[in-house]
C-alpha positions as CSV (number, residue, x, y, z in Angstrom):
1,M,-35.1,-91.2,-242.8
2,R,-33.3,-92.8,-239.9
3,L,-33.7,-96.3,-238.6
4,L,-32.5,-97.7,-235.3
5,N,-31.3,-101.3,-235.4
6,I,-30.9,-102.8,-231.9
7,Q,-28.7,-105.9,-231.7
8,S,-29.2,-107.8,-228.5
9,S,-28.0,-111.3,-229.3
10,P,-24.9,-112.4,-227.4
11,R,-24.1,-114.8,-230.3
12,G,-22.8,-111.9,-232.5
13,S,-22.0,-113.1,-236.0
14,K,-23.4,-116.5,-235.2
15,S,-26.9,-115.1,-234.5
16,A,-29.7,-116.0,-236.9
17,S,-31.7,-112.9,-235.9
18,I,-28.8,-110.6,-236.7
19,R,-28.4,-112.3,-240.1
20,V,-32.1,-111.9,-240.9
21,T,-32.0,-108.3,-239.8
22,N,-28.9,-107.6,-241.9
23,A,-30.7,-109.1,-244.9
24,F,-33.7,-106.9,-244.3
25,L,-31.5,-103.8,-243.9
26,E,-29.7,-104.6,-247.2
27,A,-33.0,-104.9,-249.1
28,Y,-34.4,-101.8,-247.4
29,R,-31.4,-99.8,-248.3
30,Q,-31.8,-100.8,-251.9
31,A,-35.5,-99.8,-251.8
32,C,-34.8,-96.5,-249.8
33,P,-31.3,-95.4,-250.7
34,G,-31.5,-92.4,-248.4
35,V,-32.1,-94.3,-245.2
36,M,-29.5,-93.9,-242.4
37,V,-29.2,-96.9,-240.1
38,D,-27.9,-96.5,-236.6
39,T,-27.0,-99.8,-234.9
40,L,-26.9,-100.2,-231.2
41,N,-25.3,-103.4,-230.0
42,V,-26.1,-103.8,-226.4
43,W,-23.1,-106.1,-225.8
44,E,-20.7,-103.4,-226.9
45,E,-22.2,-100.5,-224.9
46,K,-21.7,-99.5,-221.3
47,L,-25.3,-99.5,-220.1
48,P,-26.5,-98.5,-216.6
49,D,-27.1,-101.3,-214.1
50,F,-30.8,-102.4,-213.9
51,D,-31.1,-103.3,-210.2
52,Q,-33.8,-103.7,-207.7
53,E,-34.0,-100.0,-207.1
54,A,-34.5,-99.3,-210.9
55,I,-37.2,-102.0,-211.1
56,G,-39.0,-100.5,-208.0
57,A,-39.0,-97.1,-209.7
58,K,-41.0,-98.6,-212.5
59,Y,-43.9,-99.3,-210.1
């Protein structure tokens, strides 16, 4: 099984939500040792710009 962990807090290691998520993942790994966790930190990735044109395309 694979699990996607998306980190979106700009606070990094000072983030309460990241600490809670990491605690959950640690417990989940103990319960399901075969799980593979992929982490996407949006502050470390080069993401495409989300401008007015992109917003307009959603309508």
